[in-house]
C-alpha positions in Angstrom: 0.0 0.0 0.0 1.3 3.4 -0.8 2.3 5.8 1.8 -0.6 8.4 2.3 2.0 11.2 2.5 2.7 10.6 -1.2 -0.9 11.4 -2.1 -0.8 14.6 0.1 2.5 15.7 -1.5 1.1 15.1 -5.0 -2.0 17.1 -4.2 0.0 20.0 -2.9 2.3 19.9 -6.0 -0.8 20.0 -8.3 -2.2 23.0 -6.4 1.1 24.9 -6.9 1.8 24.7 -3.2 5.6 24.3 -4.0 7.0 24.9 -0.5 4.5 22.6 1.3 4.8 19.8 -1.2 8.6 20.2 -1.0 8.4 19.3 2.7 6.3 16.2 2.0 8.5 14.9 -0.8 11.6 15.6 1.1 10.4 13.5 4.1 9.6 10.6 1.8 12.9 11.1 -0.1 14.9 10.8 3.1 13.2 7.5 4.0 13.4 5.9 0.5 16.1 3.8 -1.1 16.3 2.2 -4.4 14.9 3.3 -7.8 12.2 5.6 -6.3 14.8 7.8 -4.5 15.9 9.8 -7.6 12.3 10.0 -8.8 11.3 11.7 -5.5 14.3 14.0 -5.7 13.6 15.0 -9.3 10.0 15.8 -8.4 11.3 17.7 -5.4 13.7 19.7 -7.5 11.0 20.7 -10.1 8.9 21.9 -7.2 11.7 24.0 -5.7 12.5 25.4 -9.2 8.9 26.6 -9.3 9.2 28.1 -5.9 12.4 29.9 -7.1 10.5 31.1 -10.1 7.6 32.5 -7.9 10.3 34.4 -5.9 11.9 35.8 -8.9 15.1 33.7 -8.7 15.4 32.8 -12.4 18.9 31.4 -12.1 18.0 29.1 -9.1 14.8 28.0 -11.1 16.9 27.1 -14.1 19.5 25.2 -12.2 17.0 23.2 -10.2 14.6 22.5 -13.1 17.7 21.1 -15.1 18.7 19.0 -12.1 15.1 17.7 -11.6 14.9 16.7 -15.2 18.3 15.0 -15.0 17.0 12.9 -12.1 13.8 12.0 -13.9 15.4 11.2 -17.2 16.1 7.6 -16.4 12.9 6.8 -14.4 10.3 4.5 -15.4 7.5 6.4 -17.2 5.0 5.3 -14.5 7.1 5.7 -11.4 5.1 6.3 -8.2 2.0 5.9 -10.3 2.4 9.2 -12.0 3.0 10.0 -15.7 6.7 10.8 -15.5 6.8 11.4 -19.3 4.3 14.2 -19.1 6.1 15.8 -16.2 9.3 15.7 -18.1 7.7 17.2 -21.2 6.2 20.2 -19.3 9.3 20.6 -17.1 11.4 20.5 -20.3 9.4 23.2 -21.9 9.7 25.3 -18.8 13.5 24.8 -18.7 13.9 25.7 -22.4 11.8 28.9 -21.7 14.0 29.8 -18.7 17.2 29.2 -20.6 16.0 31.4 -23.5 14.7 34.1 -21.1 11.2 33.7 -22.5 7.9 34.4 -20.7 6.7 31.5 -18.5 3.1 32.6 -18.4 1.9 30.8 -21.5 3.4 27.6 -20.4 1.4 25.1 -18.3 2.6 24.5 -14.7 3.9 21.0 -14.0 1.4 18.5 -12.7 1.6 15.0 -11.4 -1.1 13.2 -13.2 -2.0 9.5 -12.7 -0.2 7.2 -15.1 -2.4 5.2 -17.5 -1.8 1.6 -17.1 -0.3 -0.3 -20.1 0.4 -3.9 -20.6 4.1 -3.1 -20.7 4.3 -0.9 -17.7 6.7 -1.8 -14.9 7.9 -0.2 -11.8 4.9 1.8 -10.7 6.4 0.9 -7.3 4.6 2.4 -4.3 6.2 3.6 -1.2 
């Protein structure tokens, strides 16, 4: 059974509550080993990048968005039961805009949407 804190952190992430979701993901990250650890860290870094962006720290947002994408690059597309491909797509668009100093407003915020089960899916490992 999945840790209920994961659902809470995902909900906060999807509400754009970057600081609060950071706390939830960080607690889980500290307690996790194995392949889910970099996934949690990548999600955490995307959230902190968004927090930096809210606070006007474009350099910090750029660095952490890139680090988050790097951590998520090798993860299973359905890690933690979320669509990691979609998260990487949106975070990648936001990173490209940050790097090019383009406006962020037209871009969607990152969301953690439920992964759609496929017959080839593996590793939707729960905490």
